[in-house]
C-alpha positions in Angstrom: -35.6 3.7 -30.4 -36.2 0.6 -28.4 -33.5 -1.2 -30.3 -31.1 1.7 -29.7 -31.8 1.6 -25.9 -31.2 -2.2 -25.9 -27.8 -1.6 -27.7 -26.8 1.1 -25.2 -27.8 -1.2 -22.3 -25.7 -4.0 -23.6 -22.7 -1.6 -24.2 -22.9 -0.4 -20.6 -23.1 -3.9 -19.3 -20.0 -4.9 -21.3 -18.1 -1.8 -20.0 -19.1 -2.8 -16.5 -17.8 -6.4 -17.0 -14.6 -5.1 -18.5 -14.0 -2.8 -15.6 -14.7 -5.6 -13.1 -12.2 -7.8 -14.9 -9.6 -5.1 -14.7 -10.0 -4.7 -11.0 -9.9 -8.5 -10.5 -6.6 -8.6 -12.5 -5.0 -5.7 -10.5 -2.4 -6.8 -8.0 -2.9 -5.3 -4.5 -0.1 -4.0 -2.3 -0.2 -4.3 1.5 -0.2 -0.7 2.7 2.0 0.3 5.5 5.5 1.3 6.5 8.3 -0.9 5.3 11.5 -1.3 7.3 14.9 -2.5 6.2 15.2 -6.3 6.2 18.6 -8.1 5.8 18.1 -10.3 2.7 19.0 -11.0 -0.8 16.0 -9.9 -2.8 13.9 -10.6 0.3 15.3 -14.0 0.9 16.5 -13.8 4.5 20.2 -13.6 5.2 22.2 -13.3 8.4 21.1 -14.6 11.9 17.5 -15.9 12.0 17.0 -16.0 15.8 14.9 -12.8 16.5 17.2 -11.2 19.1 20.4 -11.9 17.2 18.7 -10.6 14.0 17.5 -7.4 15.7 21.0 -6.8 17.0 22.5 -6.5 13.5 19.5 -4.9 11.7 19.4 -1.1 11.6 16.0 0.3 12.6 15.5 2.1 9.3 12.2 2.6 7.5 12.6 2.7 3.7 9.3 3.7 2.4 5.5 3.8 3.0 2.7 2.7 0.7 -0.7 4.2 1.1 -4.0 3.4 -0.7 -5.1 6.2 -3.1 -8.4 5.0 -4.4 -9.6 1.7 -6.0 -6.5 -0.3 -7.1 -4.4 2.8 -6.8 -1.5 3.5 -4.4 0.9 6.2 -3.3 4.5 5.7 -2.3 6.5 7.9 0.1 10.3 7.3 0.2 12.4 8.1 3.2 14.5 10.8 1.6 15.8 11.8 5.0 17.9 8.6 4.9 19.8 9.9 1.8 22.7 10.9 4.0 24.9 12.3 1.3 22.3 14.6 -0.2 21.8 18.2 0.8 18.6 19.3 2.6 17.6 20.9 -0.7 18.1 17.6 -2.6 16.0 15.7 0.0 13.2 18.2 -0.1 13.2 18.2 -3.9 12.7 14.5 -4.1 10.0 14.5 -1.4 8.1 17.3 -3.3 8.1 15.2 -6.5 5.9 12.6 -4.7 3.0 15.1 -4.5 1.8 14.5 -8.1 2.9 10.9 -8.6 1.1 8.4 -10.9 0.9 4.7 -10.1 1.0 2.1 -12.9 -1.0 -1.0 -12.0 1.2 -3.9 -10.9 2.0 -6.6 -13.5 3.5 -10.1 -13.1 6.8 -10.8 -14.8 7.0 -13.4 -17.5 9.9 -15.0 -15.7 7.7 -15.5 -12.6 10.0 -13.4 -10.4 7.3 -11.4 -8.8 4.8 -8.6 -9.4 6.2 -5.2 -10.3 4.6 -1.9 -9.1 5.8 1.3 -10.8 5.4 4.8 -9.4 6.1 7.7 -11.7 7.1 10.7 -9.6 8.2 13.0 -12.4 8.0 13.4 -16.2 8.7 16.9 -17.4 11.0 19.0 -19.5 13.7 21.1 -17.7 16.5 23.4 -18.8 20.2 23.1 -18.2 20.3 25.6 -15.3 17.5 23.8 -13.5 19.3 20.5 -14.1 22.5 21.8 -12.6 20.6 23.1 -9.5 18.9 19.8 -9.1 22.2 17.8 -9.3 23.8 20.1 -6.8 21.4 18.8 -4.1 22.1 15.1 -4.8 25.0 12.9 -3.6 28.0 15.0 -2.4 30.4 12.2 -2.9 33.3 13.3 -5.2 32.7 10.3 -7.5 29.1 11.4 -8.3 29.9 15.1 -8.3 32.7 14.5 -10.8 30.4 12.4 -13.0 27.8 15.2 -13.1 30.5 17.8 -13.8 32.1 15.9 -16.7 28.7 15.3 -18.3 27.7 18.9 -18.1 31.1 20.1 -19.5 30.6 17.7 -22.5 27.5 19.7 -23.7 28.0 21.9 -26.7 24.6 23.6 -26.4 24.2 25.7 -23.3 20.5 26.1 -24.1 20.0 22.3 -23.9 16.8 21.0 -22.5 16.1 17.6 -20.9 13.3 15.2 -20.2 13.4 14.5 -16.4 12.0 11.2 -15.3 12.0 10.1 -11.7 10.4 6.8 -10.7 10.2 4.1 -8.0 9.9 0.4 -8.7 8.8 -2.0 -6.0 8.6 -5.7 -6.6 6.4 -8.1 -4.6 8.5 -11.3 -4.6 5.7 -13.4 -3.1 7.0 -13.3 0.5 4.6 -12.2 3.2 4.9 -8.6 4.3 8.0 -8.1 2.1 8.6 -5.7 -0.8 11.8 -5.3 -2.8 13.0 -1.9 -3.8 14.2 -2.6 -7.3 14.6 1.0 -8.5 14.6 4.6 -7.3 16.1 6.6 -10.0 16.1 10.0 -11.8 17.0 9.9 -15.5 17.7 13.0 -17.6 17.3 12.6 -21.4 18.7 15.2 -23.7 16.0 16.6 -26.0 16.7 17.3 -29.7 15.5 20.4 -31.6 12.1 18.8 -32.1 11.7 18.0 -28.4 12.3 14.3 -28.8 14.4 12.7 -26.0 17.4 10.5 -26.7 17.0 6.8 -26.0 19.7 6.7 -23.4 19.8 9.0 -20.4 22.4 11.8 -20.5 22.7 11.6 -16.7 21.3 8.9 -14.4 21.1 9.3 -10.6 20.5 6.1 -8.6 18.8 7.1 -5.4 18.4 3.5 -4.4 22.1 3.1 -4.1 22.4 6.3 -2.1 19.6 5.0 0.2 21.4 1.6 0.8 25.1 2.5 0.8 25.3 3.5 4.5 22.9 0.9 6.0 25.7 -1.3 7.2 29.3 -0.4 8.2 31.8 -0.7 5.3 33.3 -4.0 6.5 30.0 -5.5 7.5 29.3 -9.0 6.0 25.8 -7.8 5.2 26.9 -5.1 2.9 27.0 -7.5 -0.1 23.2 -7.9 0.1 22.4 -4.2 -0.5 24.3 -3.9 -3.8 21.4 -4.8 -6.2 18.4 -3.5 -4.2 17.0 -3.6 -0.7 14.1 -5.3 0.9 11.5 -3.7 3.1 9.5 -5.6 5.7 6.0 -4.2 6.5 5.6 -3.2 10.1 2.7 -5.0 11.6 1.5 -3.7 15.1 
């Protein structure tokens, strides 16, 4: 019995050390509200003098990161800034944040930063539900036409889909800056056994919708929002 207690004690100690190492290896996020910052992957662009920079930078908050336990975080995206979405579409995306799951940040092998993934949705839905969801997203004719053509291409009106919505933030190593690398909903067609296709049947890029109207069409700063947008943490 004494030997067994010693073995159990050592096991608990090892578990404790392992947990501590996991916490030490976790990458922290600076919590707070992040506002749009003119940059190319958080490398500043445009005028650098404070007043001149403020004059050309829209006062737009992009997202907020809040702590949610030890080494855990919660992201809230500014869905109200999705100007081309209906009120129902905005509300739908906001509601998905209620049961999100955070995947601990990991450093890229290329040394380009630390990636933080937030899974907002992973569930099976039917065709009717998918059509209702898409009707609330971008009202641009280009996107609406894309959705329409894809739906018409379906042979099975009882088709089901795996819906996956996620946010990807990247800490590029610049103080109080965070790059929005992804904000997307993917819908994968399920086969008769419930297995999803490898490629998404329909993909909706909310990041592009969030960034498309930040600057006027002919603004020289438009080019910096094509591949993602950077947020600067507001510090009182």
